[in-house]
N, C-alpha and C positions, 0 to 999 in steps of 0.2 A: 660694731660699725661706728666710725667716727661721726661726731655731730655735724662736721662740715659735709660729709657725704650724705647724711640723712637730709640735710637742708637742700642739697643739690637734687637728691632723688625726690624730695617733696615738691620742689620746683618743677621737676620733670613731670611728676605725676599730676600736679595741678594743671600744667600746660596741656598734657595729653587729654585730661578730662575736658578741659575747655575746648580743645580742637575736636574731640569726639562729639561734644554737644553741638558745636557749630556745624558739624557735618550731619547732625541729626541722626546719629547712630547710637544704638544701645551698646552696652558693654559687650553683650553676646555677639551682636552683629560685627563689631570691630574685631573681636577675638577671632571669629570665623574668617573674616576677610584677611586678617593678618596671619592666620595659620598658627595661632597660639591658643592656649586654654583660657577659658573665661576666668578661673580663679587666679591664674598667673597675671593676666592683664589687670585684674582688680588689685592685686598686690603691687604692681608697678604704679598704678594710679594713686595708691595710698602711700607710696614712698617706702614700701617694705622690701622691695626687690630691686636689684640693679640689673636691667636687661643688657644683653650683649648688643654689639653694634649690628649684628645680623637681625636680631629681633626688632631693634629700633628702625632698621631699614624697612622691614616688612610692615611695621605699624605706620611708618611715614607713607609708604606706598598706598596702604589701605585708606589713609586719611587724605591722600593727595597733597601732602605738605613736604617740605624739604627735610630730608634725612639729616642734613648738616645741622639744622636748627635743633633737632633732637640730640645729636651728638654733643653739641655745645652744652645744652641743658643737662645732659647726663655726665658732663665732665670729660668726655672722650676727646673733644677738640679744645684747643686753647681759645677761650672766649675772646680775650683781648685781640689776639692776632687775627682771628677769623670773623670777628663780629660784623664788620662792614660787608664782607663777602656773603656771609650767611643771611644778613638782613636783606641785601639786594636780591639774592636768590629767592628768599621767602616772599618778598613783595611780588616778584615776577610770577611765582607759582600760585600766589593767592589771587591774582587779578582775574576776576570773573568774566571780563570782556574778551579774554584770550582762550582759544581752545588748547588742548593738550599738545598738539603738534607745534603750534605757535610758541607755546611756553618752552618746549624743548629746543626749538631753533634759537630763540632768544638766549637761553642759557648757554648754548654752544657758542654763539657769537660773543657773549659776555666773557666766557672762559678763554676764548681765543685772544681777545683783547688783553685780558689779564696776563696771559702767558707772554704775549708780545711785549708787554710792559714790564716783564720780569716778576710778576706776582702769581704765576700759575702754580700748579702742584709741584713742579720741579724746583721752584725758586728757593725753597728752604734748604734743599740739598746742595745747591750751588749758589754761593753768595755772589759770584760774578754775574749771574743772570740779572740781578737787580741793576748793577751798573750798566750792563748791556741794554736792559730794558729802558733805563733812563735816557741813555744815549739815543736809542731809537725813538723814544717819545719826543726828545728834543729835535731830532731830525724831522719827525712828522710835523711838529709844530712849525719848524722853519719851512717845511714844504707847504704847509697850509698858508703861511704868511706870504710865501713867494709865488705860489702858483695854484693853490686850490686843491684839487682832488688827487694830486700826485701821491699823497700819503695814504689814501684810502684804497685798500686792496679791492680788486674787482676785475671784471673783464676788460680786455684791451679796448680802447675806443675805436670805433670803425671810422674809416675815412672814405670819402666818396671820390670818384674820378680815377680809380685804378691804381697801378703801382707807381705812377708819376706824381702822386699827391704830395710828396715831400717826405721828410723824415718821419719814421714811426716812433711813437712813444713806447717806452719799455717800462714794465713794472719794476719797482725796486727803489 
């Protein structure tokens, strides 16, 4: 095992131990909740084992933290490219004032805005998405400066007075 990997795994293990303690879970309780063996989880925490993405996802779910954060710490995701996204998600997921449904809705909205701006999951595969996202972001900024809510997706505004009320606004 290369020393760089051991360092990353040690960092992952320390982080997992800290998160487990913050959640007030014993090693055995977390292992049971994540569906992994107690000795295996102990080896991960001590930096002796490199867990798969699936195991990290199960542990993250049991700890109610972002799996992406664990992927970065394990070296599965590129830390530089994904750091801001991962930190934002981690902050949202860690907010104790929000319930689980609210956290998931916020994450969905956040991801939809990232995709709209060319930084979603598909952006790495298609370089044109970034250019398109920047153009849309500029259009949205111009729309904000010119007229307000035209750039914000949402339901059509209702007008009063029936069909003679004037021209209808269209989304887009």
